C-alpha positions as CSV (number, residue, x, y, z in Angstrom):
1,M,14.3,-25.1,0.5
2,Y,10.8,-24.6,1.8
3,L,8.9,-21.3,2.0
4,I,6.6,-20.5,4.9
5,V,4.1,-17.8,4.1
6,T,2.2,-16.4,7.1
7,R,0.1,-13.5,8.1
8,T,0.5,-14.3,11.8
9,F,4.0,-14.4,13.3
10,P,5.9,-13.3,16.4
11,P,6.7,-10.9,18.0
12,E,2.9,-10.5,17.7
13,L,1.2,-12.6,20.3
14,G,-1.5,-15.3,19.9
15,G,-2.1,-19.0,19.3
16,M,-1.6,-18.8,15.5
17,Q,1.6,-16.8,16.0
18,S,2.9,-19.5,18.3
19,L,1.9,-22.2,15.9
20,M,3.7,-20.6,12.9
21,W,6.8,-19.9,15.0
22,G,7.0,-23.4,16.3
23,L,6.5,-24.9,12.9
24,S,9.2,-22.5,11.3
25,R,11.7,-23.2,14.1
26,E,11.3,-27.0,13.9
27,M,11.3,-27.0,10.1
28,S,14.6,-25.0,10.2
29,K,16.2,-27.9,12.1
30,N,15.5,-30.3,9.2
31,F,15.3,-28.1,6.1
32,M,16.5,-24.8,4.7
33,I,13.6,-22.4,5.1
34,K,12.6,-18.8,4.4
35,V,9.7,-17.1,6.0
36,F,7.6,-14.4,4.4
37,A,5.7,-12.7,7.2
38,D,3.7,-9.5,7.8
39,Y,5.5,-6.5,9.1
40,H,5.5,-5.9,12.9
41,E,6.9,-2.7,14.4
42,D,9.0,-4.7,16.9
43,H,10.2,-7.4,14.5
44,K,13.9,-6.5,14.2
45,N,15.1,-7.7,17.5
46,F,13.0,-10.8,17.2
47,D,14.1,-11.6,13.6
48,E,17.8,-11.2,14.4
49,Q,17.6,-14.1,16.9
50,A,16.1,-16.5,14.4
51,N,18.5,-18.9,12.6
52,F,16.6,-18.6,9.3
53,S,15.7,-15.8,6.9
54,I,12.5,-13.8,7.7
55,E,11.3,-11.3,5.1
56,R,8.7,-8.8,6.4
57,V,6.0,-7.1,4.2
58,G,4.2,-4.0,5.3
59,G,1.4,-1.8,4.0
60,I,-2.4,-1.9,4.2
61,K,-3.9,-5.4,4.3
62,F,-5.1,-5.7,0.7
63,L,-1.9,-4.2,-0.9
64,R,0.3,-6.1,1.5
65,K,-1.2,-9.4,0.2
66,I,-0.5,-8.4,-3.4
67,R,3.0,-7.2,-2.6
68,K,3.9,-10.3,-0.6
69,A,2.6,-12.5,-3.4
70,Q,4.7,-10.6,-6.0
71,L,7.9,-11.0,-3.8
72,I,7.2,-14.7,-3.4
73,N,6.5,-15.2,-7.2
74,E,9.8,-13.5,-8.0
75,F,11.7,-15.6,-5.4
76,L,10.2,-18.8,-6.8
77,K,11.6,-17.9,-10.3
78,E,15.2,-17.3,-9.0
79,N,15.5,-20.0,-6.4
80,K,15.1,-23.7,-6.0
81,V,12.1,-24.3,-3.8
82,E,10.7,-27.7,-2.8
83,G,7.4,-26.5,-1.4
84,I,5.4,-23.8,0.2
85,I,3.6,-24.0,3.6
86,A,0.9,-21.4,4.3
87,D,-0.9,-20.5,7.4
88,H,-4.2,-19.5,5.6
89,W,-5.8,-20.1,2.3
90,K,-5.6,-16.3,1.5
91,S,-1.8,-16.6,1.9
92,L,-1.7,-18.8,-1.2
93,E,-4.4,-17.2,-3.3
94,L,-2.2,-15.0,-5.5
95,I,0.9,-17.3,-5.6
96,K,1.4,-18.7,-9.1
97,T,3.6,-21.8,-9.1
98,D,3.6,-25.5,-9.9
99,K,5.6,-26.1,-6.7
100,K,4.0,-28.3,-4.0
101,K,1.8,-26.3,-1.7
102,Y,0.6,-27.2,1.7
103,C,-2.1,-25.1,3.6
104,L,-2.9,-25.2,7.3
105,V,-6.6,-24.9,8.1
106,H,-7.9,-24.0,11.6
107,G,-11.7,-23.7,11.5
108,K,-13.5,-20.4,11.2
109,E,-11.6,-19.1,8.2
110,I,-13.0,-21.9,6.0
111,N,-16.5,-22.0,7.5
112,H,-18.5,-20.1,4.9
113,P,-21.9,-21.1,3.4
114,L,-21.7,-23.6,0.5
115,G,-21.8,-21.8,-2.8
116,S,-21.0,-18.4,-1.4
117,S,-18.2,-16.3,-3.0
118,L,-15.9,-16.9,0.0
119,N,-16.6,-20.6,-0.1
120,R,-15.8,-20.8,-3.8
121,R,-12.5,-18.9,-3.2
122,V,-11.5,-21.2,-0.4
123,I,-12.3,-24.4,-2.4
124,K,-10.4,-23.0,-5.5
125,V,-7.2,-22.6,-3.4
126,L,-7.5,-25.7,-1.2
127,N,-8.3,-28.1,-4.0
128,N,-5.1,-26.9,-5.8
129,V,-2.6,-27.8,-3.0
130,E,-0.7,-31.0,-2.3
131,K,-2.1,-31.4,1.3
132,V,-4.6,-29.5,3.5
133,I,-3.4,-29.8,7.1
134,A,-6.3,-29.6,9.5
135,N,-5.6,-28.9,13.2
136,S,-8.2,-31.4,14.3
137,E,-10.6,-34.1,13.2
138,Y,-13.4,-31.6,13.5
139,T,-11.7,-29.1,11.2
140,K,-11.0,-32.0,8.7
141,D,-14.7,-32.8,8.6
142,L,-15.5,-29.1,8.3
143,A,-13.1,-28.8,5.3
144,I,-14.6,-31.8,3.5
145,N,-18.2,-30.7,4.2
146,N,-17.3,-27.4,2.7
147,G,-16.1,-28.9,-0.5
148,V,-12.4,-29.8,-0.1
149,E,-11.4,-33.0,-1.7
150,Q,-11.3,-35.7,1.0
151,E,-8.1,-37.3,-0.1
152,K,-6.2,-34.0,0.3
153,V,-7.1,-33.5,4.0
154,I,-4.9,-34.8,6.8
155,V,-4.9,-34.0,10.5
156,I,-1.8,-32.7,12.3
157,N,-2.5,-31.2,15.7
158,P,-0.7,-28.0,16.7
159,G,2.6,-28.5,18.5
160,A,3.6,-27.3,22.0
161,D,7.0,-26.7,23.7
162,P,7.7,-28.5,27.0
163,V,7.1,-26.0,29.8
164,Q,10.0,-24.4,31.6
165,E,10.4,-24.6,35.4
166,L,8.0,-22.3,37.2
167,N,9.4,-19.1,38.5
168,K,9.4,-19.2,42.4
169,K,8.6,-15.5,42.7
170,S,5.6,-15.9,40.4
171,L,4.4,-18.9,42.4
172,E,4.7,-17.0,45.6
173,K,2.8,-14.1,44.1
174,V,-0.1,-16.3,43.0
175,E,-0.4,-17.8,46.5
176,S,-0.5,-14.3,48.0
177,L,-3.2,-13.3,45.4
178,L,-5.4,-16.4,45.8
179,K,-4.7,-17.1,49.5
180,V,-7.4,-19.5,50.8
181,K,-9.6,-19.3,47.6
182,T,-10.3,-22.9,46.5
183,P,-11.3,-24.7,44.3
184,R,-9.8,-22.8,41.5
185,L,-11.1,-22.6,37.9
186,I,-9.2,-20.9,35.1
187,T,-9.7,-19.8,31.5
188,V,-6.9,-18.3,29.4
189,S,-8.3,-16.9,26.1
190,R,-9.7,-13.9,24.3
191,F,-13.0,-12.7,25.6
192,D,-15.0,-13.9,22.6
193,K,-18.6,-15.2,22.5
194,R,-17.4,-18.6,21.3
195,K,-15.1,-19.0,24.4
196,N,-18.2,-19.1,26.5
197,H,-17.1,-17.3,29.7
198,E,-20.8,-16.4,30.2
199,K,-21.9,-20.0,30.9
200,I,-19.0,-20.6,33.3
201,I,-19.9,-17.5,35.3
202,M,-23.6,-18.5,35.4
203,A,-22.6,-22.0,36.6
204,L,-20.4,-20.3,39.2
205,R,-23.5,-18.8,40.8
206,N,-24.7,-22.2,41.8
207,L,-21.3,-23.7,42.5
208,K,-20.7,-20.9,45.0
209,Q,-23.5,-22.5,47.2
210,L,-21.4,-25.7,47.3
211,Y,-18.0,-24.2,47.4
212,P,-18.1,-20.8,49.2
213,D,-14.4,-20.1,48.6
214,I,-14.4,-21.0,44.9
215,V,-12.6,-18.7,42.5
216,Y,-12.7,-18.3,38.7
217,I,-9.5,-16.8,37.1
218,C,-9.9,-15.1,33.7
219,I,-6.8,-14.2,31.8
220,G,-7.2,-12.4,28.6
221,Y,-8.9,-9.4,26.8
222,G,-11.3,-8.9,24.0
223,D,-14.6,-7.5,22.7
224,E,-16.7,-9.3,25.4
225,E,-14.7,-8.1,28.4
226,E,-17.1,-5.4,29.5
227,N,-20.2,-7.6,29.1
228,I,-18.5,-10.4,31.1
229,K,-17.5,-8.0,33.9
230,K,-21.1,-6.6,34.0
231,L,-22.5,-10.2,34.3
232,V,-20.2,-10.9,37.2
233,E,-21.5,-7.8,39.0
234,E,-25.1,-8.6,38.2
235,L,-24.7,-12.1,39.7
236,D,-22.9,-10.8,42.8
237,L,-19.7,-12.8,42.0
238,T,-17.1,-10.1,42.2
239,S,-15.5,-11.9,45.2
240,Q,-15.4,-15.2,43.1
241,V,-14.0,-13.9,39.7
242,M,-10.5,-12.4,39.2
243,F,-9.5,-10.8,35.9
244,F,-5.9,-10.5,34.6
245,K,-4.6,-9.1,31.4
246,N,-1.2,-7.9,30.1
247,I,0.5,-10.1,32.6
248,N,3.9,-11.7,32.0
249,Y,4.5,-15.3,30.9
250,D,5.8,-16.5,34.3
251,L,2.7,-15.2,36.1
252,K,0.3,-16.6,33.6
253,N,1.9,-20.1,33.9
254,A,2.0,-19.9,37.7
255,L,-1.8,-19.1,37.8
256,I,-2.4,-22.1,35.5
257,A,-0.2,-24.4,37.6
258,K,-1.9,-23.3,40.8
259,S,-5.4,-23.9,39.5
260,N,-7.5,-27.1,39.6
261,I,-9.5,-27.1,36.4
262,F,-9.0,-25.3,33.0
263,V,-12.5,-24.4,31.8
264,M,-13.3,-23.4,28.2
265,P,-16.5,-25.1,26.9
266,S,-16.4,-23.4,23.6
267,I,-19.4,-23.1,21.3
268,L,-20.1,-22.4,17.7
269,Y,-20.9,-18.8,17.4
270,K,-22.1,-17.7,13.9
271,T,-19.1,-19.0,11.7
272,S,-16.6,-18.8,14.6
273,V,-15.5,-22.1,16.1
274,E,-12.6,-23.5,18.2
275,G,-10.7,-25.6,15.7
276,F,-8.4,-27.2,18.4
277,G,-7.5,-25.3,21.5
278,I,-3.7,-25.3,22.3
279,A,-4.6,-23.8,25.7
280,Y,-5.9,-27.2,26.9
281,I,-2.4,-28.6,26.1
282,E,-0.6,-25.9,28.0
283,A,-2.8,-26.6,31.0
284,A,-2.2,-30.4,30.7
285,Q,1.6,-29.8,31.0
286,Y,1.1,-28.6,34.6
287,G,-1.2,-31.5,35.4
288,I,-4.4,-29.4,35.1
289,P,-7.3,-31.2,33.3
290,S,-9.7,-29.3,31.1
291,I,-13.4,-29.0,30.3
292,G,-14.0,-28.3,26.6
293,G,-17.0,-27.9,24.3
294,K,-18.4,-30.5,22.0
295,D,-18.6,-27.9,19.2
296,G,-15.1,-27.7,17.7
297,G,-11.9,-29.6,17.9
298,A,-11.4,-29.8,21.7
299,A,-11.9,-33.6,21.6
300,D,-8.5,-33.8,19.9
301,A,-6.9,-32.1,22.8
302,I,-9.0,-33.5,25.6
303,E,-9.6,-37.3,26.1
304,H,-13.1,-37.4,27.6
305,E,-13.2,-38.9,31.1
306,K,-9.4,-39.4,31.0
307,T,-7.7,-36.0,30.7
308,G,-10.8,-33.9,31.2
309,L,-14.4,-33.7,30.1
310,I,-16.2,-32.7,26.8
311,C,-19.6,-31.1,27.3
312,D,-22.3,-29.2,25.5
313,G,-21.2,-25.6,26.0
314,N,-24.7,-24.3,25.0
315,N,-26.3,-26.2,27.9
316,L,-25.8,-24.5,31.2
317,D,-26.7,-27.6,33.2
318,A,-24.0,-29.6,31.2
319,V,-21.4,-26.9,32.0
320,Y,-22.3,-26.9,35.7
321,S,-22.5,-30.7,36.0
322,S,-19.1,-31.1,34.3
323,I,-17.4,-28.7,36.7
324,N,-19.1,-30.2,39.7
325,L,-18.3,-33.7,38.6
326,M,-14.6,-32.9,38.5
327,L,-14.7,-31.1,41.8
328,E,-16.5,-33.9,43.6
329,N,-14.0,-36.2,45.3
330,K,-11.3,-34.1,43.6
331,K,-11.7,-36.1,40.4
332,Y,-9.5,-33.4,38.8
333,L,-6.4,-34.8,40.4
334,E,-6.9,-38.2,38.6
335,Y,-7.6,-36.5,35.2
336,G,-4.7,-34.0,35.7
337,K,-2.2,-36.8,36.3
338,I,-3.2,-38.6,33.1
339,A,-3.1,-35.3,31.2
340,K,0.4,-34.6,32.3
341,D,1.6,-38.2,31.6
342,T,0.2,-38.2,28.0
343,V,0.8,-34.5,26.9
344,S,4.2,-35.3,25.3
345,K,2.5,-36.6,22.1
346,F,1.8,-32.9,21.4
347,Y,5.4,-31.8,21.7
348,W,6.9,-30.2,18.6
349,S,9.6,-32.9,18.6
350,N,6.9,-35.4,17.8
351,I,4.5,-33.2,15.8
352,I,7.3,-32.2,13.3
353,E,7.8,-35.9,12.3
354,K,4.3,-35.9,10.9
355,Y,5.2,-32.9,8.7
356,K,8.4,-34.6,7.6
357,N,6.4,-37.6,6.5
358,I,4.1,-35.6,4.2
359,F,7.1,-33.7,2.7
360,N,8.9,-36.9,2.0
């Protein structure tokens, strides 16, 4: 049996939640597993449909961490467990066992100044596990540079599920919403500084001169939402930018599929960094190429000048030039075809084999 210890799990939404659900589901096809997850008010219906045991732990964050560790430590005493897989170094910090431990690392949660108290806590946990599983080559280097023993760190990219057939009604709705607007850029992400919506909108001001009917579709929500909307108004781009949030899965996918380029040239903002970017993979499945930033793990998800472009997200000219380069002569069609043809390497059916190899 393997235990999966996670602070992020469905029915809560998000990239980390999807990652831990996909890993748990695929693990359950090969091993007996038990998941220890944080409480969610809508968890009962979700948990009943899973074919493995999920134990939820509630309470305020600090006490929840202690309570969860106590439950796991008790479980380890009474049951035969082969190993423990955690979503975060904090999920392992209070677990006392000589069982094999594996910890996923993603980027910003390990990016603390060398020698700081947080850095020392991270290193203490990660240098006491069997393997540290980084989501990209960038995150692997980040871990090593922050003091994790090099031989412990391996890279396994996050997995994705093959997309389902697009909903016809959603496709029709997208066409009625967008009408003659073309070319079409899209970003699906939280409105965070590191996601870099700002530079895309600033580039859009110049792109509008070349492509009067261009549209930029923003799907998401977050702390920067009002600032981004204010910038759109200041640059007189309200006709070029469309905002969507709280939309259903089918409409989101239809909007991606009917776009031309997925644009998310992420930057390093303070300690926050894009460790991988599963959104690039989701776009690739629909034959949509991506533009990603050089800061972070986007290069694991985007093959430069094949499935998209990697640029310096801090440089407005670079963001503008990358978008324009892909729009010129419809280069996005060539990149999009390669992206769709090669995306299967990220499917969970292939990714789980890498996990099985380290467990065996």
